[in-house]
N, C-alpha and C positions, 0 to 999 in steps of 0.2 A: 412654616408652612412657605414657601416660596411666594413671590410677590403674583407671578403669572398662575398661579393656583389658586389664590385668594382672590384675584381677580374673577377668575373664572367661575368660583364658589359664589360671588357677590353678584354676576350675571344671571346664576343660577337662581337666587334668592330673589332677585328682582323678578324675573319670569313668572315663577310660583307665587309670590306673594304681593307682588304689586309695590313693594317700598321696601326701604331697608332703614332701619334705626341702628345707627352707627354704634352706641353704647352697648346694646343688646348684642348684637353681633359679634363684639370686641369681648365681651364677656363669655359668648358661648366658643369663641376659637381661642380664648386666653392671649388676647393680642392687647396693647395698647389703643385706646381710641384714635391716636394719633397716627397710626398706622391705617388703621381702616378708614379715615378721612383723608387722608393723601390717596389710596387707591380709589375713592372717590372719585377725588380731584382729577387723576390720570383718565380715570373712564369718562367723567364728563367732559374733558378737553379733548376725546377721541369720538366724543358722542354718542355714546352707549350708555349714558345714565344723565341724570338731570340731578345736579345736587339743590338738595334744601336743606331748610335748619333740622338739624340734628338727623338728618341721613340723606338720602337720597329715593328717586322716581324712576320707573322706566323710560328714556327716550323715546321719542317717536319720528319713527321713520319716515313718517310725513314732511320732514323739513327741509328734505333736500330740493333743487330747483325745480321749476314748473314741468319741463320736458322729462326729469327722472321720476315725478311723481304721477305721470300718465301712466306709467306702466307697473305703479305698485296697485294692485287689488282692483282691478277694473270691474270685475263681475262685483265685488260687494259692492263697490260705487256704482255701479245700475240699479243693483235692489235698491240702495237707501235713496237714490233719485226717482226710481217709480213710487214709491212711498211717498217721498215729498210732492212729487208732482199730484198725486191724490188728494192733497191738504189744500189745493189751490182752488179757488171758487171761482166762477166765472166772472169776469169784469173787475177782480180784486186787482189792487195796487201790489206788487211783489218786488220787495227789495233783494233783489239775487247776489249773493258775495261771490269773488272770482274761485278759481280752482277748479281743480280735475271734476268734483263730484258736481257741483255746480254745472258744469259744461254736461255732464251726463244728465241733468236735469231737462238744460234746452233740449238735448236729443229726445228725453222721453215725453217732451211736453208737445201735444199734438198742434200740427202746425196751425191749424182754422182754431185754435183757441183764443178766447177775445178775454184779454187782461194788458195792466202795465207793467211794464217790468222796469225798476230802477237798479243801474248796476254802477260801479266802479271800476269794472274792468272791461277793457274793450274787448278781450278774447268772445266775454259772452256776449256783448253788444253786438260783435259780428256773427256770432252764432244765430243770432235771433233775425236776420235780414230778411229770411224767406218765411217767417212766423207772422199770424195776423195781431200779435201782441203791440201794442206802443211799446216803445222802448226809448228811455232816458239816459243817458251816459254823464257820471259825475267826472267833470274833471280834475285835474292837479297833477303833480310830480308821478310819474309810471314809478313805481315799484316794480324792476324786471325779475326781481325772483318770483314773485308772485301772480307779474303781469297782472297788477290792479293799481289805482290811482290811490296816493294819502298825501299827507301834509296838510298846512293851513287850508289852500284852496279847497281842496277836496272835504275837508271837515266841516268848512263854510257852507258847501252845496248840500251836505246832508244836513243840516240843520232847519234847510228849508224843506224837509222833506216830509210826509205824512204816509203813511204803509200801511197797511190792513196785517202782514205776514214779512220778516225776513227771514230768508235761510242762512244760515250762518256757517261759514266754514270754518273750523279748528285743525291744529295738529295732533291734540291730546285732549282727552276726554278722561279725567278721574276724579274718583270720587271724593279725594280730600283736596287736589291739586286745582278741581273745577276744569274750565274749559279755557286752553293756552295755547299759544301760537308763539314761532319763534323769531319775533321782531317787533319791537316797542311801537314804531309807528303802525304798522298792521292792527295790533291788537287796540289802540286807540280809535283806528278807523272802524273798527268794527264794533266797538264799543257807540262810536257816534251813530252807526248805522241802526244798531238794535233799539237807542234810544229812541226814533223814530218810527217803530211799526208796534201794531197793540199787539202782538206774539212774534216770538223768535224761537225760530225750531233749530237744533242743532243738525248737522251732515256728520253722522260718525260713523264711516265704515270701519271693516275690523281692524285695522293696524292702528286705528287711533283708540282705540277703548283702551283703558288702562294704563295708556303712557300719558307723557306730560312734554313741555315744552317751558322753554325760560320766562316767556312774559304772560300773565292772566289777562283773560279777555274779558270774561264773567263768570260768577259763581253758579252753581247749578240751578239755584234756586231762582234764577233773573230769566230763567228761558221757561217757554212752553211745554218742551219737550224735546227728549234727546232721539233722533232717529235712526236705531242702529242695528247693525248688521252683523248680529254675533249671538252665541248659544244663549240662551238667558243662566243657563248653567253655571259659565263661566266665574269664576271669584269676581274679575272684575265686573262683571254684569251685576250681578248679587248685590256688590259693593255700591253701585250707582243707586240701586234701588232702596238700599238701608240707609244709603245719604238723602232720600227723597227726592230721587228724579225721577219725572215722569218719563217711562220710557216707550217709544214705540218700535216693535220690531220692523223690519222691512218688509214683513209680510202683511202689516198693518194694524197688527191686534196690541192695543196698550198691555202696558204691567203695570 
């Protein structure tokens, strides 16, 4: 089998099964594990897969820059945002992550709604200018790829916050890889924010479910729920439930 055909097959298996075990696929195809690992390295380098111990996981399309992400699954993000806003109690203190789904939450939040929003995203803070919510912006070095602050100064500021709920944006939601994102500093900042909230809910539009990125944010059992916009019969969704995740469909009914 030619390398191009092997890679196409590997991508099909990632799409179908949500993961590849190098040893198993090598045995099935009658090839060496080294050949499969080489293919997976090349798929990883091309941004089409994420290599993990023993194989690979589907790569998330949500690791593109901020402007590009705005065009990915906008309707799905709006549905997730509406379900997330419905979880906010009046006068609550909310930590809102950066990203395009969080921005959709601001658009869904009634302008007269009273609450306090803490964010490390200048984009989110600016979008709240016409809202009744009080807004606190965490400073630090601006990570331009995602339009959020990160680094030591931002983490120090986060350590002084106490909130009722954190709405977490990630690029991958996978039953075995957990909650992932594409940059280590961003992952660390997300963990710092999650540690300051009583509950953390994950914003999971459809392109993120069953996908993974390079850096772990949190395991599934450390969040209160995953607000997901995907068919509950999809294998990736069934795997999340089997892994013990509390899945909140965008329609608002817990699974």
